[in-house]
C-alpha positions, 0 to 999 in steps of 0.5 A, a space after each residue: 729352117 735356119 741354116 747351120 751358119 745362122 744357128 751358129 751365129 745365133 748361138 754365139 750371140 745368145 751365149 754373149 747375152 746369157 753370160 751377163 746376169 739379169 733379173 732371172 739370174 738374180 732370182 736363181 742365184 738368190 734362191 740357190 743361196 737361200 735353199 741350195 743348188 737343187 732349189 736353184 736348178 728347180 728355179 732354172 726349170 721354172 724360168 725357162 718354162 716361162 721362156 716357152 711362153 715368149 718363144 710361142 708369142 714371138 713365133 705367132 706375132 712375127 708370123 702374123 706381121 709377115 703375113 700382113 706386110 713384108 714391110 712391117 716385118 722389116 720394121 720389126 727387125 729394125 725396131 729390134 736393133 733400136 731396142 738393143 741399142 737402148 738396152 746397151 745405152 741404159 746399162 752403160 749410163 746406169 749408176 750403181 744402186 741397190 738391186 731389186 729386193 728378192 724374197 729369200 724365205 724357205 719355199 717348196 720346190 713346186 712354189 719355186 718352179 712356179 715363181 720362176 715361171 711367173 718371173 719370166 712369163 709375166 715380165 713384159 721386158 722379156 717379151 719385148 726382148 724375144 720379139 726384138 731378138 729372135 726375128 733378127 736371125 730369120 729369113 722369110 725366104 728360108 721357110 715359115 718364120 714361125 718354125 724358124 723362131 721356134 727352132 731359135 727359141 729351143 736353142 735359146 732355152 737349151 743354152 739358157 738352161 746350161 748358163 743359168 744352171 751354171 750360175 745355180 751351181 756356183 751361186 754360193 761363190 758368185 752371190 757374195 761378190 755380185 751382190 756385195 760389191 758395187 764395183 762388180 755390179 758396175 762392171 757387169 753393167 758395162 759388160 752387158 751394155 757393150 754386148 748389147 751395143 756390139 750385137 746391135 752394130 753387128 746386126 745392122 751390118 748384116 742388113 747392109 
């Protein structure tokens, strides 16, 4: 199981990533604006139900790699660092443009939950991110890697629900500023790019 220091570092890194709006936050904010806070909170539940799929997949996949080869596990961790660098560079280099359109018609609570689930569970970028990020905080010497990833995944989901729930509650204020200002979107891109690159650099240093 991860020790308290590792859990604390993971929680800090997770919060740094979660505060930067991404596709799931855009979905939650849009739904909150269209149908109110309760709709946004239902969407939050759906999105993080989808996160459970990726946590389980990461636990099974990384554990299988470790069982096959310790070298393969190390490669996965370094590929994760490279992926974070790629995410950061893409954010920093991206120029302002239109966000992906999100349907804002009236939906039932059940439909919103399952839409949130599908948005997250079937997103290959989310799957890659979980496979790249969670293993960075595991230690094969500390016990079964699958169990460590599951614990880290639960921490991620709890913090994610708190962060995304805050966005849902404040969506009526945030939506107009984020969606209506190219400058605001560009600042968010720069901020998220710096977070990704900084985290990749820190993880590289941890391996030294």
